[in-house]
C-alpha positions in Angstrom: 97.3 125.4 99.9 94.8 123.3 97.7 97.6 121.1 96.5 97.8 118.1 97.0 100.5 116.1 98.3 102.4 112.1 97.0 103.3 110.3 99.2 105.5 107.5 98.5 107.3 105.1 100.0 110.9 103.8 99.2 114.1 101.2 101.1 117.3 101.3 100.6 120.0 99.1 101.8 123.3 101.1 102.2 127.5 98.8 102.7 128.2 99.6 106.3 132.0 100.7 105.8 134.7 100.7 109.0 131.9 100.1 111.0 131.0 103.4 110.4 127.3 103.4 111.0 125.8 106.8 111.5 127.5 107.2 107.9 125.4 103.8 106.5 122.1 105.6 108.1 123.1 109.0 106.0 123.4 107.3 103.1 120.6 105.2 103.1 118.6 107.7 104.4 119.4 110.2 101.0 119.0 107.2 98.7 115.9 106.5 99.3 114.6 110.1 99.2 115.2 110.2 95.3 114.2 106.9 94.8 110.9 108.1 96.8 110.9 111.2 94.3 112.1 108.8 90.6 108.7 106.8 92.0 106.7 110.1 92.5 108.2 110.5 88.7 107.3 107.8 86.9 103.6 108.5 87.4 103.8 111.3 85.7 106.6 110.5 82.9 106.3 107.1 80.5 108.2 104.3 80.3 110.8 104.9 77.3 111.6 108.9 79.3 112.2 107.7 82.5 114.7 104.6 80.6 116.8 107.8 78.2 116.3 110.4 81.1 117.7 108.3 83.7 120.4 109.7 84.6 119.5 113.1 84.3 116.9 112.4 87.1 119.5 111.1 89.2 121.4 113.6 89.2 118.8 116.2 89.6 116.6 114.3 92.5 119.3 112.3 94.7 121.9 115.5 94.7 118.9 117.9 97.0 116.0 115.4 97.4 115.0 117.5 100.7 113.9 120.6 98.2 111.0 117.8 97.0 109.9 116.5 99.9 107.8 117.5 102.1 108.0 115.6 105.3 110.0 112.1 106.2 108.2 109.3 108.0 110.8 105.9 108.9 108.8 103.3 109.2 112.1 100.5 109.4 115.7 100.7 109.4 117.5 97.1 110.3 121.6 96.3 109.9 122.8 92.9 109.7 124.1 90.8 112.3 127.0 91.2 111.4 126.7 95.1 111.1 128.2 94.6 107.2 124.6 96.0 106.1 121.9 98.8 107.0 118.8 99.1 105.8 116.1 101.9 105.8 112.5 102.0 105.0 110.6 105.7 105.1 106.9 107.1 103.8 107.7 110.8 102.2 105.0 113.1 101.2 106.3 114.4 97.9 105.6 118.0 96.4 103.8 117.4 93.4 104.6 120.8 91.3 108.3 120.2 92.3 109.4 118.4 89.2 107.2 120.3 87.0 109.9 123.0 86.5 111.9 120.5 84.6 110.0 120.4 81.6 110.1 116.6 80.6 107.6 114.8 78.0 104.8 113.4 80.4 102.3 110.6 80.1 99.3 111.4 77.9 
């Protein structure tokens, strides 16, 4: 114990392809998780590092976001009336030590 979790909120909107709302929800949730983790990482990396490392960070945190998240709460979810887009808004509790093993330059 003694480890304080980071709380981040994130929202994602995805296109609903072929009327597959279930797939759109899963895609939006996965994207929101990755965004939340990136927001947490941005607390510790300076802007230039975030920009230059963006492709690495995107691939690392968006592929397996559940490895870094302790819990998720869905705040809201909605779709457009024509069912063309789905949006989800989540709050996550992220393990703060989960990205330290990357040995990236951090803010002073």
